[in-house]
C-alpha positions in Angstrom: -80.3 7.3 -17.5 -84.1 6.5 -17.8 -85.5 3.2 -19.1 -89.2 2.6 -19.4 -91.0 -0.6 -20.5 -94.1 -1.5 -22.4 -95.2 -5.0 -21.9 -97.0 -5.2 -25.2 -97.7 -3.1 -28.2 -101.4 -2.8 -27.4 -102.3 0.9 -27.3 -98.9 1.9 -28.8 -98.7 3.4 -32.2 -96.1 5.0 -34.3 -96.8 8.4 -32.8 -96.0 7.0 -29.3 -92.6 5.8 -30.6 -91.7 8.8 -32.7 -88.3 10.3 -31.7 -87.6 7.7 -29.0 -84.6 5.4 -28.6 -86.3 2.0 -28.6 -85.3 -1.7 -28.1 -87.9 -4.1 -29.5 -88.0 -7.6 -28.0 -89.6 -10.8 -29.3 -87.7 -13.6 -27.7 -89.9 -16.3 -29.3 -88.9 -15.9 -32.0 -88.7 -12.9 -34.3 -85.9 -11.0 -32.5 -83.8 -14.2 -32.4 -84.5 -15.0 -36.0 -83.6 -11.5 -37.2 -80.3 -11.6 -35.3 -79.5 -15.0 -36.7 -80.4 -14.0 -40.3 -78.2 -10.9 -40.2 -75.3 -12.6 -38.6 -75.5 -15.3 -41.3 -75.3 -12.7 -44.1 -78.7 -11.4 -44.9 -78.5 -8.0 -46.6 -81.6 -6.6 -44.7 -84.9 -7.6 -43.0 -88.0 -5.6 -43.9 -90.6 -6.1 -41.1 -94.2 -5.7 -42.2 -97.4 -6.2 -40.1 -99.4 -8.3 -42.5 -99.2 -11.0 -45.2 -100.8 -8.8 -47.9 -98.1 -6.0 -47.6 -95.3 -8.6 -47.5 -96.3 -10.2 -50.7 -96.7 -6.7 -52.4 -93.2 -5.7 -51.4 -91.9 -9.1 -52.5 -93.5 -8.7 -55.9 -91.5 -5.5 -56.5 -88.1 -7.1 -55.8 -86.1 -9.5 -58.0 -86.9 -13.1 -57.1 -83.3 -14.1 -56.8 -82.5 -11.2 -54.3 -85.4 -11.6 -51.8 -87.1 -14.2 -49.5 -90.4 -14.1 -47.8 -90.2 -15.2 -44.2 -92.7 -15.3 -41.4 -95.4 -17.3 -39.5 -98.9 -17.3 -38.3 -99.7 -19.5 -35.3 -96.1 -20.3 -35.1 -96.1 -22.1 -38.5 -94.7 -21.1 -41.9 -97.1 -19.1 -44.0 -98.3 -20.9 -47.2 -96.2 -19.9 -50.1 -93.4 -18.3 -48.0 -89.8 -19.3 -48.4 -89.0 -19.4 -44.6 -90.9 -19.6 -41.3 -89.9 -18.0 -38.1 -87.4 -20.5 -36.8 -83.9 -19.1 -36.4 -82.6 -22.5 -37.4 -84.0 -22.1 -40.9 -82.0 -18.9 -41.6 -78.7 -20.5 -42.5 -75.9 -18.7 -44.4 -76.6 -20.9 -47.4 -80.2 -19.7 -47.5 -80.0 -16.0 -46.5 -76.6 -14.7 -47.7 -77.0 -11.3 -49.5 -80.8 -11.6 -49.5 -83.5 -9.1 -48.6 -86.0 -10.8 -46.3 -89.5 -9.5 -46.1 -90.6 -10.6 -42.7 -94.1 -10.8 -41.1 -94.9 -12.5 -37.8 -97.8 -12.6 -35.4 -96.2 -10.4 -32.8 -92.7 -9.1 -33.4 -92.8 -7.7 -36.9 -95.9 -5.6 -36.1 -94.1 -4.1 -33.0 -91.1 -3.3 -35.1 -93.2 -1.7 -37.7 -94.7 0.6 -35.1 -91.2 1.8 -34.3 -90.4 3.0 -37.8 -90.4 6.6 -36.7 -88.2 6.1 -33.7 -85.0 8.1 -33.5 -83.1 4.9 -32.9 -84.6 1.4 -33.0 -82.7 -1.8 -32.0 -83.9 -5.4 -32.0 -82.9 -7.2 -28.8 -83.3 -10.6 -27.2 -81.3 -13.1 -25.0 -78.9 -14.0 -27.9 -77.5 -10.5 -28.3 -78.3 -8.9 -24.9 -74.8 -7.8 -23.9 -74.4 -6.1 -27.3 -77.7 -4.2 -26.7 -76.6 -3.3 -23.2 -73.3 -2.0 -24.5 -75.1 0.2 -27.1 -77.6 1.6 -24.6 -74.6 2.7 -22.4 -72.7 4.2 -25.3 -75.8 6.2 -26.5 -77.1 7.2 -23.1 -80.2 9.2 -22.5 -83.8 8.0 -22.4 -84.8 4.5 -23.6 -88.0 2.6 -24.2 -88.1 -1.2 -24.2 -91.1 -2.4 -26.2 -92.0 -6.1 -25.5 -93.9 -7.7 -28.4 -95.9 -9.9 -26.1 -98.3 -12.5 -27.4 -101.3 -11.4 -29.4 -101.5 -8.0 -27.6 -101.0 -9.5 -24.1 -98.1 -9.9 -21.7 -95.4 -12.6 -22.2 -93.1 -13.6 -19.5 -90.1 -14.3 -21.8 -90.1 -10.7 -23.3 -90.5 -9.1 -19.9 -87.7 -11.2 -18.4 -85.4 -10.1 -21.2 -86.4 -6.5 -20.6 -85.4 -7.0 -17.0 -82.1 -8.6 -17.9 -81.3 -5.5 -20.0 -82.2 -3.0 -17.3 -80.4 -5.1 -14.6 -77.2 -5.3 -16.7 -77.2 -1.5 -17.4 -77.7 -0.9 -13.6 -74.5 -2.7 -12.8 -72.5 0.4 -13.9 -75.0 3.2 -14.4 -77.8 4.7 -12.2 -81.1 3.9 -14.0 -84.5 5.4 -13.3 -87.2 3.1 -14.5 -91.1 2.8 -14.2 -93.2 0.2 -12.5 -93.1 -2.0 -15.5 -89.3 -1.8 -15.6 -89.1 -2.7 -11.9 -91.4 -5.7 -12.4 -89.2 -6.8 -15.4 -86.1 -6.7 -13.2 -87.9 -8.8 -10.5 -88.8 -11.4 -13.1 -85.3 -11.6 -14.4 -83.9 -12.1 -10.9 -86.3 -14.9 -10.5 -85.5 -16.7 -13.7 -81.9 -15.8 -14.4 -80.5 -19.1 -13.3 -82.4 -21.0 -16.0 -83.5 -19.0 -19.0 -84.3 -22.2 -20.9 -86.4 -23.4 -18.0 -88.4 -20.1 -18.1 -89.0 -20.5 -21.8 -90.2 -24.1 -21.4 -92.7 -22.9 -18.8 -93.9 -19.8 -20.8 -97.2 -20.1 -22.5 -95.8 -19.5 -25.9 -92.8 -21.8 -25.2 -95.1 -24.6 -24.4 -97.1 -24.0 -27.6 -94.0 -24.0 -29.8 -92.8 -27.2 -28.2 -96.1 -28.7 -28.9 -95.8 -28.0 -32.6 -92.3 -29.3 -32.9 -90.0 -26.4 -32.2 -88.3 -27.6 -29.1 -84.9 -26.9 -30.5 -85.9 -23.3 -31.1 -86.4 -22.8 -27.4 -82.8 -24.0 -26.7 -81.4 -21.7 -29.4 -83.4 -18.7 -28.1 -82.1 -19.3 -24.6 -78.4 -19.1 -25.5 -77.4 -15.8 -24.0 -75.0 -13.8 -26.1 -74.7 -16.5 -28.8 -75.4 -14.1 -31.7 -73.7 -10.8 -30.7 -75.0 -8.5 -33.4 -77.1 -5.4 -33.2 -80.0 -5.0 -35.7 -80.8 -1.4 -36.3 -83.8 0.0 -38.2 -83.6 2.9 -40.7 -87.3 3.2 -40.6 -87.9 0.6 -43.4 -85.3 -2.2 -43.0 -83.2 -3.7 -40.3 -79.5 -4.0 -40.9 -76.4 -4.6 -38.9 -75.3 -1.7 -36.6 -73.7 1.2 -38.5 -70.7 3.0 -37.3 -70.7 4.7 -33.8 -70.6 8.2 -35.5 -73.8 7.4 -37.5 -75.6 6.1 -34.5 -74.8 9.2 -32.4 -76.0 11.5 -35.2 -79.3 9.5 -35.4 -79.8 9.5 -31.7 -79.3 13.2 -31.4 -82.6 13.7 -33.2 -84.4 12.2 -30.2 -87.3 14.4 -29.0 -86.5 15.8 -25.6 -88.9 14.9 -22.7 
């Protein structure tokens, strides 16, 4: 098996991701929030890169069937129903809703993967589920870290390293320099994921604006064991294994 890592979406566009098997990571907080919303009964999440497109999509949907969610600078966007804290996405709020979702980093990275053969959303809260799916599907995988404003983020890279390290426990994995670096980071921080999040640049910023509890939630490994899968437009819970194998078989060969 081969797993490569991009530490940020900078320089990556939809053509780079076309036909690939991809895991998109945004630990703080889009990936964690998406997993939580789907686990709590949201029908689907539609990631969009900007506020303008989010509001346009929202206007075309029934007001009782959709919610607008997202943030800029970590805070809820004016006029939106929800921000980007996973703690906001309760069953009472999101059950059976379509959520149009735009965030500073993660939503844009997910949007760039809309032409992937198979695109999953991963983070610490569903990491074992993601690892299991990677093993089942096999082949070549790309891990796309959302980073922070186009730059490297230690939390996303550490999560990528956790995925690779977990797969390597039972399967021989060829990886690139970025993947090797991610594994080293994970081995350094694996004893305290929460401690790492508190030290991370974005973690410190979120704590400074009142989201300390989000850091704790995002650090809870395997607490939300779901697999969000993209169909090119929306993220939904993982379809059947047969459907996934058929989708992955379309991957472009190296």
